[in-house]
DRENLUM-890097 format. One line per field, with one value per residue (C-alpha): x, y, z; residue number from 1. Coordinates in steps of 0.25 Angstrom, whole numbers, plus 5000, padded with zeros to 4 digits. Each point is the difference from the previous one (the first is absolute). Layout:
<rs>
X <- X_...
Y <- Y_...
Z <- Z_...
n <- NUM_...
</rs>
This chain:
<rs>
X <- 4904_4986_4989_4993_4987_5006_5007_4987_4992_5010_5001_4985_4998_5011_4998_4986_4994_5004_5011_5005_4998_5012_5009_4993_5003_5015_5000_4995_5010_5012_4995_4999_5015_5004_5011_4995_5013_5003_4997_4989_4990_5010_5004_4985_4998_5012_4995_4985_4997_5001_4991_4990_4999_4999_4989_4991_5002_5004_5000_5015_5014_4997_4987_5008_5011_4990_4992_5014_5003_4986_5001_5014_4995_4989_5007_5014_4995_5001_5011_5012_5013_5008_5013_5009_5007_5012_5002_5011_4997_4997_5009_5013_5010_5006_5014_5008_5008_4987_4992_5005_4995_4986_4991_4991_4985_4993_4989_5011_5005_4986_4999_5014_5002_5013_5007_5001_5007_5002_5005_4990_4986_4987_4995_5002_5007_4988_4995_5002_5013_4996_5011_4994_4992_4988_4995_4989_5011_5007_4988_4997_5014_4998_4987_5006_5011_4991_4991_5011_5006_4986_4999_5014_4996_4987_5008_5010_4988_4995_5014_5001_4987_5003_5014_4993_4990_5011_5008_4988_4994_5002_5014_5009_4997_5009_4995_5005_5001_4992_5008_4995_5009_5006_5011_5002_5006_4992_4999_4995_4999_4997_4995_4999_5000_4994_4996_4988_5008_5009_5006_5012_5004_4996_5001_5007_5003_5005_5003_5002_5007_4997_5011_5007_5002_4998_5004_4992_5008_4996_5000_4990_4986_5002_4989_5007_4991_4988_5005_5001_4985_4995_5007_4995_4985_5002_4996_5009_4995_5007_5002_4994_4988_5005_5013_5003_5006_5004_5004_5007_4995_4992_5004_4993_4988_5003_4992_5001_5005_5015_5010_5001_4985_4999_5009_4994_4986_5003_4999_4985_5000_5009_4992_4987_5006_5006_4987_4993_5010_4998_4985_5000_5010_4992_4987_5007_5005_4986_4994_5011_5003_5010_4998_5014_5006_4991_5005_4999_4993_4991_5010_5012_5013_5010_5013_5014_4998_4987_4991_4989_5001_4989_4999_5009_5011_5000_4997_4992_4997_4992_5012_5010_4995_5010_5001_5012_5006_4998_5010_5010_5012_5001_5013_5005_5008_5011_4991_4992_4988_4993_5001_4989_5002_4996_4985_4998_5005_4991_4988_5002_4996_5011_4999_5008_4999_5009_5009_5002_4995_4990_4993_4985_4995_4989_4990_5003_4997_4987_4997_5003_4988_4991_5003_4998_4986_4996_5004_4990_4989_5003_5001_5009_5002_4985_4989_4985_4992_4991_5012_5004_4995_5007_5013_4999_4998_5012_5008_4997_5003_5014_5003_4997_5008_5012_4999_5000_5011_5008_4998_5004_5013_5003_4998_5008_5011_5000_5000_5011_4991_5009_5012_4993_5002_5015_5001_4993_5008_5013_4995_4997_5013_5007_4993_5005_4988_5005_4992_4994_4996_4994_4990_4996_4987_5002_4993_5012_5009_5003_4996_5014_5000_4986_5006_5010_4988_4993_5013_5001_4986_5004_5012_4992_4989_5010_4990_5002_5005_5005_5001_5009_5001_5012_5000_5013_4995_4995_5011_5013_5013_4999_4986_5004_5011_4991_4990_5010_5004_4985_4996_5012_4993_4986_4993_4990_4999_5005_4999_5007_5001_5012_5010_5011_5011_5006_4986_4996_5014_4998_4986_4995_5003_4994_4997_4988_5003_4989_5004_4992_4987_5007_5004_5013_5005_5014_5007_5008_5000_5002_5015_4998_4988_5009_5011_4990_4991_5012_5005_4987_4999_5014_4996_4987_5008_5010_4990_4992_5013_5004_4987_5000_5014_4995_4987_5009_5009_4989_4992_5013_5000_4986_5001_5012_4995_4985_4999_5010_4993_5011_4999_4985_4998_5011_4994_4986_5006_5007_4987_4993_5011_4998_4986_5003_5009_4995_4994_5009_4993_5006_5006_4993_5009_4996_5004_5011_4996_5008_4999_5005_5002_5002_5013_5000_5006_5014_5000_5011_5002_4996_4987_4994_5005_4995_5006_4996_4986_4990_4986_4988_4985_4992_4996_5010_5014_5012_5002_5013_5011_5014_4998_5013_5002_5001_4994_5005_4998_5009_4993_4994_4996_4989_4993_4997_4993_4987_4987_4995_5015_4998_5006_4989_5000_5015_4997_4989_5010_5010_4989_4995_4986_5003_5008_5010_4996_5014_5013_4999_5001_5008_4993_5005_4989_5003_4999_4987_4997_4990_4993_4994_4992_4996_4986_5000_4987_4993_5005_4995_4986_4997_4988_5010_5009_5015_5000_4989_5007_5013_4992_4993_5013_5007_4991_5004_5009_4998_4995_5012_5009_4991_4999_5015_5003_4990_5006_5014_4994_4993_4986_4999_4990_4986_5004_5001_4986_4994_4993_5010_4991_5001_5016_5007_5007_5014_4994_4995_5013_5007_4989_5004_5015_4997_4992_5010_5012_4994_5007_5014_5003_5014_4998_4990_4994_4994_4992_4998_5001_5000_4987_4990_5011_5002_5014_5004_4995_5009_5011_4997_4999_5014_5005_4993_5005_5014_5000_4993_5009_4994_5000_4992_4994_4993_4991_4999_5001_5003_5014_5002_4996_5008_5013_4999_4997_5006_5014_4997_4990_4995_4994_4988_5000_5001_4995_5011_5005_5014_5007_5001_5014_4997_4992_4985_5003_5007_4989_4990_5008_5000_4985_4999_5008_4991_4986_4989_4999_4989_4986_4993_4998_4986_4992
Y <- 5010_4997_5004_4990_5002_4997_4988_4994_5004_4992_4988_4999_5001_4990_4990_5003_4998_4985_4995_5003_5015_4999_4996_5011_5010_4995_5001_5014_5004_4994_5008_5013_4999_4993_5005_4999_4996_4993_4986_5005_4989_4989_5006_5002_4985_4996_5009_4995_4991_4987_5006_5004_4985_4995_5010_4996_5014_4993_4986_4997_5006_5004_5008_5006_5005_5006_5007_5006_5005_5006_5007_5005_5005_5008_5006_5002_5008_5013_4996_5009_4993_4993_5007_4989_5003_4993_4997_4993_4987_4998_4988_5007_5009_4998_4994_5000_4987_4991_5007_4991_4988_5005_4994_5010_4996_5004_5006_5010_5003_5004_5009_5005_4994_4993_5013_4998_4987_4995_4987_5000_4994_5004_4986_4989_4988_4993_5010_4998_5005_5013_4999_4987_5004_4992_4998_5010_5011_4998_5000_5014_5005_4995_5007_5013_4999_4997_5011_5010_4995_5001_5015_5002_4994_5009_5012_4996_4998_5014_5006_4993_5005_5014_4999_4996_5011_5010_4996_4997_5009_5006_4999_5012_5010_5011_5013_5012_5014_5009_5013_5003_5010_5000_4994_4985_4998_4993_5005_4991_5005_4994_4987_4986_4986_4988_4986_4998_4999_5010_5011_4996_5015_5012_5015_4999_5010_4998_5008_4993_5009_4998_4993_4994_4986_4995_4988_4995_4992_4994_4987_4989_5002_5015_5003_5003_4992_5006_5014_4997_4994_5012_5009_4992_5000_5015_4998_5011_5014_5009_4992_5007_4993_5001_4994_4986_4990_4986_4990_4987_4990_4989_4992_5000_4991_4988_5000_4998_5014_5001_5007_5011_5002_4999_5012_5008_4998_5010_5011_5000_5013_4994_4987_5008_5009_4989_4992_5013_5002_4986_5001_5013_4994_4987_5008_5008_4988_4993_5012_5002_4994_4990_4994_4999_5012_5012_5011_5016_5002_4992_4994_4992_4996_4990_5005_4993_4997_4993_5010_5008_5014_5010_5012_5008_4989_4997_4986_4997_4986_4996_4994_5011_5011_4999_4984_5000_5010_4990_4991_5011_4999_5011_5005_4998_5009_4995_4995_4991_5010_5001_5014_5002_5005_5013_5003_5002_4986_4993_5008_4998_4989_4994_5000_4998_5008_4996_4993_5013_5000_5011_5004_5004_5007_4995_5009_4994_4986_5005_5006_4986_4995_5011_4996_4986_5002_5010_4990_4990_5009_5001_4989_5002_5015_5003_5001_5001_5012_4992_4996_5014_5000_4987_5006_5012_4991_4992_5012_5005_4986_5000_5014_4995_4988_5008_5010_4988_4993_5013_5001_4985_5002_5012_4994_4987_5009_5008_4987_4994_4988_4994_5000_4994_4985_5002_5007_4989_4989_5008_4999_4985_4997_5007_4991_4988_4997_4997_5001_4987_5001_5014_4992_4989_5000_5006_4987_4992_5007_4998_5010_5006_5003_5006_5009_5005_5002_5009_5007_5003_5005_5010_5005_5001_5008_5010_5004_5013_4992_4986_4991_4988_4990_4991_5001_4991_4988_4994_5005_4994_5008_5004_5005_5007_5008_5004_5005_5008_5007_5002_5006_5009_5008_4999_5013_5000_4997_4986_4993_4987_4990_4991_4992_5001_5011_5001_5001_5011_5007_5000_5004_5009_5015_5001_4990_4999_4992_4994_4998_5000_5004_5012_5004_5007_5006_5000_5006_4990_4985_4989_5001_5015_4996_4991_5010_5011_4992_4995_5014_5004_4989_5004_5014_4997_4991_5011_5010_4991_4997_5015_5004_4989_5004_5015_4995_4993_5012_5009_4990_4999_5015_5000_4989_5006_5014_4997_5004_5012_5013_5008_4991_4999_5009_4992_4987_5004_5005_4987_4992_5009_4997_4985_5001_5008_4989_4993_4986_4992_4987_4987_4994_4988_4991_4987_4987_4993_4989_4987_4988_4987_4988_4987_4994_4986_4988_4997_4990_4994_5004_4998_5007_5001_4999_5001_4991_5002_5004_5005_5004_5004_5000_4989_5004_5012_5002_4998_5012_4995_4991_4995_5006_4996_5006_4997_5006_5000_5006_5012_5003_5014_5005_5007_4996_5012_5000_5005_4995_4987_4995_4989_5005_4995_4987_4999_5002_4989_4991_5002_4999_4987_5005_4996_4989_5001_4996_4993_5000_4998_5008_4995_5003_4998_4993_5007_5014_5009_5010_5012_5007_5014_5003_5014_4996_4996_5006_4989_4990_5007_4999_5015_4997_4994_5007_4998_4992_4991_4999_4994_4991_4994_4999_4994_4993_4994_5012_5009_5014_5006_4995_5004_5014_5001_4996_5010_5011_4997_5006_5012_4993_5001_5005_5003_4998_4985_5000_5009_4993_5001_5007_5012_5000_5007_4993_5001_4994_4989_4998_4999_4989_4992_5001_4995_4989_4995_5001_4992_4987_5006_4999_4998_5008_5012_5002_5014_5005_5015_5000_5015_5002_5007_5002_5014_5006_4997_4986_4998_5004_4991_4989_5003_4999_4987_4994_5004_4993_4987_4988_4994_5002_5011_4999_5013_5005_5015_5014_5007_5006_5003_4986_4993_5008_4999_4985_4991_4998_4998_5002_4989_5004_4992_5001_4991_4988_4999_5007_5005_5009_5015_5005_5014_5009_5003_5014_4993_4991_5011_5008_4987_4999_5015_4997_4988_5000_4994_4985_4992_5002_4991_4985_4995_4995
Z <- 5039_4997_5011_5009_4992_4987_5005_5006_4988_4991_5009_5000_4985_4997_5012_5003_5014_5001_5009_5014_5004_5008_4988_4992_5010_5000_4985_5000_5010_4992_4987_5008_5002_4988_4991_4985_4992_4988_5005_5010_4995_5004_5013_5004_4997_5008_5012_5001_4988_5008_5011_4990_4995_5015_5004_4988_4993_4987_4995_4997_4998_4986_5004_5012_4990_4991_5011_5005_4986_4999_5014_4996_4987_5006_5012_4994_4988_5008_5009_5001_4995_5011_5005_5005_5014_5004_5015_5008_5005_5015_5000_5003_4994_4986_4999_4988_5004_5000_4989_4989_5008_4999_4989_4993_4999_4986_5008_5006_4986_4996_5012_5001_5014_4995_5000_5015_5005_5014_5005_5011_4999_5005_4998_5011_4997_4997_4989_4985_4994_4993_4990_4994_4988_4995_4986_5003_5003_4988_4992_5006_4996_4986_4998_5006_4990_4988_5004_5000_4987_4994_5004_4994_4987_5000_5002_4989_4991_5003_4998_4986_4996_5004_4993_4987_5001_5002_4988_4991_4991_4986_4993_5001_4989_4994_5004_4992_5006_4991_5004_5014_5007_5014_5008_4999_5013_5011_5014_5011_5014_5014_4995_5007_4993_5006_4995_5009_5013_5007_4992_4992_4997_5008_4998_4987_4989_4987_4987_4987_4990_4985_4993_5013_5003_5014_5007_5012_5010_5014_5007_4997_5005_5003_4989_4987_4991_5008_4997_4985_5000_5008_4989_4989_5005_5003_5014_5005_5000_4991_4987_4988_4995_4985_5003_4995_5010_4996_5010_4994_5010_4992_4989_4986_4999_4990_4988_4985_4997_4996_5009_4991_4998_5016_5000_4989_5005_5011_4990_4998_4992_4990_4999_4998_4989_4992_5001_4995_4989_4995_5000_4992_4990_4999_4997_4990_4993_5000_4993_4990_4986_5007_5013_5003_4992_5001_4991_5001_4987_4991_4992_5005_4994_5004_5007_5000_5015_4997_5006_4994_4995_4998_4991_5008_4999_5015_5004_5013_5006_5012_5007_4996_5010_5010_5002_4991_5009_5012_4993_4998_5009_5010_5005_5015_5009_5008_5011_4991_5000_4987_4993_4990_4986_4994_5002_4985_4998_5009_4995_4986_4990_4992_4985_4987_4988_4989_5009_5008_5015_5003_5013_5002_5012_5009_4994_4986_5006_5005_4986_4995_5008_4996_4985_5003_5006_4989_4989_5006_4996_4985_4990_4987_5004_4999_5010_4998_5005_5009_5008_5003_5014_5003_4994_5009_5012_4995_4999_5014_5006_4992_5005_5015_4998_4994_5012_5010_4993_5001_5015_5002_4992_5007_5014_4996_4996_5014_5008_4992_4997_4990_5009_5011_4996_4998_5014_5006_4993_5005_5014_4999_4994_5011_5010_4993_4991_4986_4987_5001_5015_4997_4991_5009_5008_5015_5005_4996_5010_5014_5011_5000_4985_5001_5011_4990_4990_5011_5002_4985_5000_5011_4992_4987_5007_5007_5011_5008_5012_4998_5012_5000_5011_4999_4984_4999_5007_4987_4991_4996_5001_4985_5002_5013_4993_4989_5010_5007_4987_4997_5013_5001_4988_5006_4996_5012_5015_5005_5013_5002_5011_4998_5009_4989_5004_4986_4993_5010_4998_4985_4999_5012_5002_5014_5011_5010_5013_5007_5015_5013_4992_4995_4986_4998_4987_4996_4987_4992_4997_5010_5002_5003_5010_5007_5003_5003_5009_5008_5001_5005_5010_5006_5001_5007_5010_5002_5002_5010_5008_5000_5006_5010_5005_5000_5008_5010_5002_5002_5009_5009_5002_5003_5010_5007_5002_5001_5015_4999_5001_4993_4988_4999_4988_4993_5003_4995_4987_4998_5003_4990_4990_5002_4997_4987_4995_4987_5002_4990_5003_4998_4988_4995_4993_4992_5007_4993_4991_5002_4992_5006_4991_5008_4998_4993_5005_4994_4988_4992_4986_4988_5002_4986_4986_4986_4989_4986_5004_4989_5002_4992_5003_4993_4986_5000_4997_5009_5010_5005_4995_5005_5014_5008_5013_5015_5013_5014_5013_4996_4987_4999_4986_4993_4987_4991_4986_4994_5004_4993_4998_5011_5013_5008_4992_5004_5015_4999_4994_5011_5010_4995_4995_4986_4994_4989_4986_4999_5008_5015_5013_5012_5013_5014_5008_5012_4994_5002_4990_5002_4989_5002_4988_4995_5000_5015_5003_4991_5010_5013_5005_5003_5009_5010_5010_4998_5012_4995_4987_5007_5009_4987_4993_5011_5011_5013_5003_5012_4997_5007_4989_4989_5006_5002_4985_4995_5009_4994_4987_5006_5002_5015_5010_4995_4985_5002_5004_4989_4988_4989_4990_5010_4998_4989_4989_5007_5013_4992_4993_5014_5004_4988_5003_5014_4995_4990_5009_5012_4995_5001_4986_4995_4986_4999_4986_4999_4989_5001_5015_5001_4993_5010_5010_5005_4999_5015_4998_4988_5008_5011_4990_4995_5014_5003_4988_5003_5013_4994_5000_4987_4985_4994_4985_4996_4989_5001_4993_5013_4998_5015_5004_4990_5002_5015_5001_4989_4995_4985_4989_4991_4986_4996_4984_4988_5007_5011_5013_5000_5010_4996_5002_5004_5009_5001_4994_4988_4998_5000_4989_4992_5001_4996_4987_4996_4995_5009_5001_4994_5006_5010_4997_4997_5012
n <- 1_2_3_4_5_6_7_8_9_10_11_12_13_14_15_16_17_18_19_20_21_22_23_24_25_26_27_28_29_30_31_32_33_34_35_36_37_38_39_40_41_42_43_44_45_46_47_48_49_50_51_52_53_54_55_56_57_58_59_60_61_62_63_64_65_66_67_68_69_70_71_72_73_74_75_76_77_78_79_80_81_82_83_84_85_86_87_88_89_90_91_92_93_94_95_96_97_98_99_100_101_102_103_104_105_106_107_108_109_110_111_112_113_114_115_116_117_118_119_120_121_122_123_124_125_126_127_128_129_130_131_132_133_134_135_136_137_138_139_140_141_142_143_144_145_146_147_148_149_150_151_152_153_154_155_156_157_158_159_160_161_162_163_164_165_166_167_168_169_170_171_172_173_174_175_176_177_178_179_180_181_182_183_184_185_186_187_188_189_190_191_192_193_194_195_196_197_198_199_200_201_202_203_204_205_206_207_208_209_210_211_212_213_214_215_216_217_218_219_220_221_222_223_224_225_226_227_228_229_230_231_232_233_234_235_236_237_238_239_240_241_242_243_244_245_246_247_248_249_250_251_252_253_254_255_256_257_258_259_260_261_262_263_264_265_266_267_268_269_270_271_272_273_274_275_276_277_278_279_280_281_282_283_284_285_286_287_288_289_290_291_292_293_294_295_296_297_298_299_300_301_302_303_304_305_306_307_308_309_310_311_312_313_314_315_316_317_318_319_320_321_322_323_324_325_326_327_328_329_330_331_332_333_334_335_336_337_338_339_340_341_342_343_344_345_346_347_348_349_350_351_352_353_354_355_356_357_358_359_360_361_362_363_364_365_366_367_368_369_370_371_372_373_374_375_376_377_378_379_380_381_382_383_384_385_386_387_388_389_390_391_392_393_394_395_396_397_398_399_400_401_402_403_404_405_406_407_408_409_410_411_412_413_414_415_416_417_418_419_420_421_422_423_424_425_426_427_428_429_430_431_432_433_434_435_436_437_438_439_440_441_442_443_444_445_446_447_448_449_450_451_452_453_454_455_456_457_458_459_460_461_462_463_464_465_466_467_468_469_470_471_472_473_474_475_476_477_478_479_480_481_482_483_484_485_486_487_488_489_490_491_492_493_494_495_496_497_498_499_500_501_502_503_504_505_506_507_508_509_510_511_512_513_514_515_516_517_518_519_520_521_522_523_524_525_526_527_528_529_530_531_532_533_534_535_536_537_538_539_540_541_542_543_544_545_546_547_548_549_550_551_552_553_554_555_556_557_558_559_560_561_562_563_564_565_566_567_568_569_570_571_572_573_574_575_576_577_578_579_580_581_582_583_584_585_586_587_588_589_590_591_592_593_594_595_596_597_598_599_600_601_602_603_604_605_606_607_608_609_610_611_612_613_614_615_616_617_618_619_620_621_622_623_624_625_626_627_628_629_630_631_632_633_634_635_636_637_638_639_640_641_642_643_644_645_646_647_648_649_650_651_652_653_654_655_656_657_658_659_660_661_662_663_664_665_666_667_668_669_670_671_672_673_674_675_676_677_678_679_680_681_682_683_684_685_686_687_688_689_690_691_692_693_694_695_696_697_698_699_700_701_702_703_704_705_706_707_708_709_710_711_712_713_714_715_716_717_718_719_720_721_722_723_724_725_726_727_728_729_730_731_732_733_734_735_736_737_738_739_740_741_742_743_744_745_746_747_748_749_750_751_752_753_754_755_756_757_758_759_760_761_762_763_764_765_766_767_768_769_770_771_772_773_774_775_776_777_778_779_780_781_782_783_784_785_786_787_788_789_790_791_792_793_794_795_796_797_798_799_800_801_802_803_804_805_806_807_808_809_810_811_812_813_814_815_816_817_818_819_820_821_822_823_824_825_826_827
</rs>
């Protein structure tokens, strides 16, 4: 509260000495006890604004409002924030029966007084009804809401700026270990992880053994991604400074470079050496007899292959020093990783001598450059005496160039520079980039495909510790299977966050469980973790129950003989024994997720039917032709196929977002369809809370109904009042599911619904869909979700969608036997 002197000084400066002194004293008294809140200026005007005008302190209402705002600005700058206190009304006790008949005044909403409701009134019968709101009251409420939303958007903008700064920086670079000794294991002890608020992980210890593959699992919002970011930024004490850690989090920026070039650009040493090689050979060609075919000796002769031969019969061209090797096919092992050829082959220069192939060493190629440079100092095999010093300088320069070229070729051989392009192309092919897609500019791809490029760069670099956060979210099934095979042979340390059980079972050797702010290490993949964790939980419960039974038994003995002098020693012994018992604590179990999809109203068939439907985007070929099928309330199938084949397009046709090019689709006018897109975040205003999002999407509905619907998808309590940019990806997915199912749809169209959901949430989704009374059409690569939810698979291929008569395992086997499909369609 401001002091009396401060108040009188401020009033004197703002209002001057004019006006009624009694009114000025009253104003000073009001300001001394004034609570400076958000709308303090308006409240001050309401309290004594009219009195200021009547007393002649100001001219009119506008001047009074301005004076009140000035007084509040002067006196409220140093005021402590107001803490609201709620009191019971004096009108009488609260009764539940009559509380629903009491109107809530907007002013009470602002101050929280609506939390206590009573049918009794402290106003007389002639008093104004406090439940009748005026336009001014609604204006205050609107200003309050606008101010809160403005603060939320400012916080969101700050969050976005920090997020962009955290992922901004130089592109990842391949760092080669030059032979430093020591253990490659990482030991992290007694560390905590936070994202700016309370600790998400406390008193944790981890050991990453070199060559092991770890799976990090835990509920949405527990801090898995925050831990990966802390590891990538080396914010945890104990990470070796020389260790290269790469976190695949941000997509590759779109530019004019091709996809293959974007991957190869990570090897900066290779790029620099190849550039220096080209410069050395170009300089040699410029000084030689022929700008394109410099020879070893002063005289040349044509060879059968079109190259030039020197006096030693060994040809050398500016482009033959290893670039021809880049075009040579390298072998591949069973896992698709490139195995380089013999070193002498990559470091040699191909030649032809009388139709027979010969090989010259790196030093011979360097001698060729020396001979070329020397030949520029002579004409017709002679040199003048005056030119001798210049010839000596030329010889020295030639020797230096030859020595440097020898070093360049030696290093290119050591880093397998000429096998890098084939290795990068092999990785991109595994991620479904065909040869044409690898040559396209990165700016022509969508964000999901650029994330694949980022993943390809990480696999190409092979960092000491690779961090992958939901790597399968942007992949089709064929790419997921390839990635599984590739990571199984990963030579270094891997830490992966994933919701896909089959992926974790195939890839990981150890499992790290994040629960209750603690990290627990388990040996084995996810299936082994499930069994081990369940057994540990049973043993812990049994141990606690046994201890409780023992404690009760001992306590009963103590209570029975506490006042028996003959048993006093025994009682004291048992009391000490109770005190020595280990405190086993409480077992904290995660609350069970429960997804409740609202049941639709009954509707008579037919629901939806395709009749000779064909579709193609304008200016492009037909994606589908002769589609003939029907969908009813009992339909449950999953569409599978490579990315870019048209699965999402087919969902849009079913949902009515797209219209067929030919044929027609019969739709029941009473049927409601809901589409959950894999890019659901794009449709959410992340500055709003989940409750605000629901209120904006479906206005004129009570808050309680929105809260209950959000709670049916696990967004309850404080979560529904948090800005969505503070929620995890899985929590945002649940908000999107709640929004699309509000209308009680008859058919659910789900496009990768398990993306970003944790494993428990996926299980809750499975159980919720099992109880749902409508139809389900799904696009997913999650084997557990598909096998537990749908009745049949539809294979989308060759411009049509047909049932696949077999299990998901059989479909996977069929995919493994086939090459990858075509690359992404052009944007």
